[in-house]
C-alpha positions in Angstrom: 24.8 57.2 -22.9 28.4 56.7 -23.5 29.1 60.5 -22.1 27.2 59.8 -19.0 29.1 56.6 -18.4 32.3 58.2 -19.1 31.7 61.1 -16.6 31.1 58.7 -14.0 34.5 57.4 -14.3 36.8 57.4 -11.1 39.4 60.0 -11.8 42.1 58.3 -9.9 45.5 59.5 -11.6 47.9 56.6 -12.9 51.6 57.2 -13.1 54.0 56.9 -16.0 53.3 55.8 -19.5 50.2 53.6 -18.6 47.9 56.7 -17.5 46.2 57.0 -21.0 45.8 53.3 -21.8 44.7 52.7 -18.0 41.8 55.4 -18.5 40.7 54.1 -22.0 40.6 50.4 -20.4 38.0 51.5 -17.8 35.5 52.4 -20.4 34.7 48.7 -21.4 34.5 47.9 -17.8 32.1 50.6 -17.3 30.1 49.5 -20.6 30.0 46.1 -19.0 28.5 47.5 -16.0 25.9 49.1 -17.6 25.2 46.1 -19.7 24.9 43.9 -16.3 22.5 46.6 -14.8 20.2 46.6 -17.8 20.0 42.6 -17.7 19.4 42.7 -13.8 16.5 44.8 -14.5 14.7 42.4 -16.6 12.0 41.3 -14.0 11.2 45.2 -13.6 10.9 45.8 -17.5 8.5 42.9 -17.8 6.2 44.1 -14.7 6.2 47.7 -15.8 5.1 47.1 -19.6 1.5 46.1 -18.9 1.0 48.7 -15.9 2.3 51.3 -18.2 0.0 50.2 -21.0 -3.0 50.3 -18.6 -2.0 53.9 -17.4 -1.8 55.1 -21.2 -5.4 53.6 -21.8 -6.7 55.1 -18.5 -5.1 58.6 -19.3 -6.6 58.7 -22.8 -10.2 57.6 -21.6 -9.8 60.4 -19.0 -9.6 63.0 -21.7 -5.6 63.3 -22.0 -4.0 63.7 -25.1 -1.5 61.3 -26.5 1.2 64.1 -25.9 0.0 64.6 -22.5 -0.2 60.9 -21.6 3.5 60.5 -22.7 4.8 63.5 -21.2 3.6 62.6 -17.7 5.5 59.4 -18.1 8.7 61.2 -19.4 8.8 63.8 -16.7 7.0 62.4 -13.7 8.0 58.7 -14.0 6.0 57.4 -11.1 3.3 54.9 -11.5 0.9 55.3 -8.5 1.4 59.2 -8.8 0.3 59.0 -12.6 -2.7 57.0 -11.8 -3.7 59.5 -9.0 -2.9 62.4 -11.1 -4.9 61.2 -14.1 -8.0 60.5 -11.9 -7.9 63.6 -9.8 -7.5 65.7 -13.1 -10.4 64.0 -14.6 -12.3 64.6 -11.6 -11.4 68.4 -11.9 -9.0 68.6 -8.8 -6.9 71.9 -8.3 -3.1 71.7 -9.1 -2.3 72.4 -5.5 -4.5 69.5 -4.3 -2.9 67.2 -6.8 0.4 68.1 -6.1 0.1 67.8 -2.1 -1.7 64.3 -2.9 1.4 62.9 -4.9 3.7 64.3 -2.5 2.2 62.1 0.2 1.9 59.2 -1.9 5.7 59.7 -2.8 6.9 60.4 0.6 8.3 56.8 1.0 11.1 57.9 -1.7 12.7 59.8 1.2 13.5 56.6 3.1 14.7 55.1 -0.1 17.2 57.7 -0.7 18.5 57.8 2.8 18.9 54.0 2.5 20.8 54.1 -0.6 22.7 57.5 0.0 25.6 56.0 2.1 26.7 53.9 -0.9 26.7 56.7 -3.2 28.7 59.4 -1.4 31.6 59.9 -3.9 29.0 60.6 -6.9 28.6 64.1 -8.0 25.4 66.0 -7.5 24.4 66.1 -11.1 24.8 62.2 -11.5 23.0 61.8 -8.1 20.0 63.8 -9.5 19.9 61.3 -12.4 19.8 58.4 -10.3 17.5 60.0 -7.7 14.9 60.4 -10.7 15.1 56.7 -11.5 14.7 55.5 -8.0 11.4 53.8 -7.9 10.1 51.1 -5.6 11.4 48.2 -7.8 14.7 49.7 -8.8 15.2 50.5 -5.1 14.6 46.9 -4.1 17.5 45.6 -6.5 19.8 48.5 -5.8 19.6 47.8 -2.1 20.9 44.4 -2.8 23.5 45.1 -5.2 25.1 48.2 -3.4 25.1 46.1 -0.3 26.9 43.4 -1.9 29.6 45.9 -3.1 28.3 46.6 -6.7 28.5 50.4 -6.6 29.4 51.7 -10.0 26.9 54.6 -11.2 27.1 52.6 -14.8 25.6 49.6 -13.3 22.8 51.7 -11.3 22.2 53.7 -14.5 21.7 50.5 -16.5 19.4 49.1 -14.0 17.2 52.3 -14.0 17.4 53.2 -17.7 15.8 49.9 -18.9 13.0 50.1 -16.8 12.3 54.0 -17.7 12.3 53.2 -21.6 10.1 50.3 -20.8 7.6 52.4 -18.8 7.5 55.2 -21.5 7.2 52.7 -24.3 4.1 51.1 -22.5 2.8 54.5 -21.8 2.9 55.6 -25.5 1.4 51.8 -26.6 -1.4 52.3 -24.1 -1.9 56.0 -25.2 -2.2 54.8 -29.0 -4.7 51.9 -27.7 -6.7 54.1 -25.5 -9.2 55.5 -28.0 -9.9 51.6 -29.1 -10.2 49.9 -25.7 -12.5 50.1 -22.9 -13.2 48.4 -19.5 -9.5 48.2 -18.8 -10.2 48.2 -14.9 -11.7 44.6 -15.3 -8.3 43.3 -16.4 -6.8 43.7 -13.1 -3.5 45.0 -14.6 -3.2 47.3 -11.7 -2.2 44.3 -9.4 0.9 43.6 -11.5 2.8 46.5 -9.9 2.4 45.3 -6.2 2.7 41.6 -7.1 6.1 42.3 -8.8 7.3 44.2 -5.8 6.4 41.2 -3.5 8.2 39.0 -5.9 11.3 41.1 -5.7 11.3 41.4 -1.8 10.8 37.5 -1.3 14.4 36.6 -2.3 16.0 39.3 -0.1 14.3 37.6 3.1 16.9 35.6 4.3 16.8 35.3 8.2 14.2 35.2 10.8 14.5 38.8 11.6 14.0 39.6 8.1 10.7 37.6 8.1 9.7 39.3 11.2 10.2 42.8 9.9 8.6 42.1 6.6 5.3 40.5 8.3 5.2 43.2 10.9 5.6 46.0 8.0 3.0 44.5 5.8 0.6 44.0 8.6 0.9 47.4 9.8 0.9 49.0 6.3 -2.6 47.3 5.7 -4.0 48.5 9.1 -2.9 52.1 9.0 -3.8 52.3 5.3 -7.4 52.4 6.7 -6.9 55.4 8.9 -4.1 57.3 7.1 -4.0 59.2 3.8 -1.5 58.9 1.3 1.6 56.8 1.8 1.9 57.8 5.5 1.0 54.1 6.2 4.1 52.8 4.4 6.4 55.2 6.1 5.0 54.7 9.6 4.9 50.9 9.1 8.7 50.9 7.6 9.9 52.9 10.5 8.1 50.8 13.1 9.2 47.3 11.7 12.7 48.2 11.1 13.1 49.4 14.6 11.5 46.4 16.0 13.7 44.3 13.6 16.4 45.8 14.9 15.8 45.1 18.4 15.1 41.6 17.6 18.3 41.2 16.0 20.0 42.8 18.9 18.3 40.4 21.3 19.7 37.2 19.8 22.3 36.4 17.1 21.1 36.4 13.6 20.2 32.8 12.0 19.1 31.5 8.7 15.8 30.2 8.3 
């Protein structure tokens, strides 16, 4: 972890004898940014644990081994995609069909990446790949806020993403261990925790009438289009339409608080 944080330091040269001490003094600040990111991710961690446990149980009941269950979380790390992969593999779907379906479901991440990219332009490609891997729905909702507020250190974002990643993998492993003993997990309704957590993270971000309008339109369109479009196209189309309309409303009159 220290190597990652140290590698993300800004390499601004300092003049005179203070150069070494200045560089050394940046490490505690980066560690503090990392710690604050971990703390900020607490709501995501709490929400991820039951979903990950449910995934682990379902994967084992679908015939996955404990190693396969844990590996899918370790290398894929996408809740909805993992649930879809488990159901499709259990149903005997081919790899091309599975990859194509998961690609459609995760297409919304293109919008996420495009949204945060302007704030991360000075970060190297290798570190961008690490941060891109951890850009989940819930992480994006928090990152978009803190980046807009000026918190742009890679250490903070890494901390914000690492804790949920560890929680998801821990929950998946625990669910995998419990999978052979529990049944009827669908009746518990744990799959609703993920969208419920996302809604809870979204509400504090809505601070103007324009944002309310955009959120309501996006939600309504997504529900309607979800009846007709496959994958996550309903989310992508609803987001594009709602943000366009929201920008139009914002330009027509000055933004005001609720």
